[in-house]
C-alpha positions as CSV (number, residue, x, y, z in Angstrom):
1,M,4.2,179.9,98.4
2,I,4.1,183.5,99.3
3,K,2.5,182.7,102.7
4,L,5.3,180.2,103.4
5,L,8.0,182.7,102.6
6,S,6.3,185.3,104.7
7,K,6.1,182.9,107.7
8,L,9.8,182.1,107.2
9,K,10.6,185.8,107.2
10,I,8.7,186.3,110.4
11,K,10.5,183.4,112.0
12,H,13.8,184.9,110.9
13,K,12.8,188.2,112.4
14,N,11.9,186.4,115.7
15,V,15.3,184.9,115.9
16,Q,16.9,188.3,115.7
17,N,14.8,189.6,118.4
18,P,15.5,187.7,121.6
19,D,12.4,188.9,123.4
20,T,10.1,187.0,121.0
21,F,12.3,184.0,120.4
22,N,10.8,180.8,121.7
23,P,13.1,177.8,121.7
24,H,10.2,175.5,122.6
25,E,8.8,175.8,119.1
26,Y,12.0,174.4,117.6
27,W,12.1,171.5,120.1
28,M,8.5,170.7,119.2
29,I,9.5,170.7,115.5
30,L,12.3,168.2,116.2
31,I,10.0,166.0,118.3
32,R,7.5,165.9,115.4
33,I,10.2,165.1,112.9
34,F,11.5,162.2,115.0
35,F,8.0,161.0,115.7
36,V,7.2,160.8,112.0
37,L,10.5,159.0,111.4
38,L,9.8,156.5,114.2
39,I,6.3,155.8,112.8
40,G,7.9,155.3,109.3
41,I,10.5,152.9,110.7
42,I,7.8,150.9,112.5
43,I,5.6,150.7,109.4
44,F,8.6,149.6,107.3
45,S,9.6,146.9,109.9
46,L,6.0,145.6,109.9
47,Y,6.1,145.5,106.1
48,L,9.3,143.5,106.1
49,L,7.9,141.1,108.8
50,F,4.8,140.5,106.7
51,D,7.0,139.8,103.6
52,I,9.2,137.4,105.5
53,R,6.3,135.6,107.1
54,N,4.6,135.1,103.7
55,K,7.9,134.0,102.1
56,K,7.8,136.6,99.4
57,E,11.3,137.9,99.9
58,F,14.5,137.5,101.9
59,H,14.6,133.7,101.7
60,P,17.6,132.4,99.8
61,Q,17.2,129.4,97.7
62,V,19.9,126.8,98.2
63,I,20.8,124.9,95.1
64,L,23.1,121.9,95.8
65,N,24.6,119.9,93.0
66,S,25.9,116.5,93.8
67,N,28.7,117.0,91.2
68,Q,29.9,120.2,93.0
69,I,33.1,119.7,95.0
70,L,33.4,122.1,97.9
71,I,37.0,121.4,99.0
72,K,39.9,120.8,96.7
73,E,42.0,117.9,98.0
74,D,45.3,119.0,96.6
75,L,45.0,122.5,98.2
76,L,44.1,120.9,101.5
77,K,47.2,118.6,101.3
78,N,49.4,121.6,100.6
79,I,48.1,123.4,103.6
80,K,48.6,120.4,105.8
81,E,52.2,120.0,104.6
82,L,52.9,123.7,105.4
83,F,51.6,123.3,108.9
84,D,53.6,120.1,109.4
85,N,56.8,121.9,108.2
86,K,56.1,124.7,110.7
87,V,55.7,122.2,113.5
88,Q,59.0,120.5,112.6
89,K,60.8,123.8,112.5
90,E,59.4,124.7,115.9
91,E,60.4,121.4,117.5
92,K,63.9,121.8,116.0
93,I,64.3,125.3,117.4
94,I,63.1,124.2,120.8
95,S,65.3,121.1,121.0
96,N,68.6,122.9,120.0
97,P,69.8,125.5,122.4
98,T,70.9,128.8,121.1
99,P,74.7,129.2,120.4
100,Y,74.7,132.7,122.0
101,V,75.5,133.3,125.6
102,D,73.2,135.6,127.5
103,P,75.2,138.8,128.3
104,S,73.3,139.5,131.5
105,L,74.8,136.4,133.2
């Protein structure tokens, strides 16, 4: 622990002194971190692929009951009536001209 703290103190001193500051070290640290993350993502992806291929997880089980009704007929009829009423209103508006005169004429 003391060695780690002493290394961090040395790094901190190097940052203050621009002559000994090396930005390439920090880029290498970032590259190593991203490389480790990339390897971890690849390993996790292969693990998921293995599980999916062996049907252990991620496969939903569909249970269908013959007694189960998916669509309620009365709600469907109400929706159809609403759309029919809208169509009738639209036709009525189109067939009757507006009682207002266009002021630009």
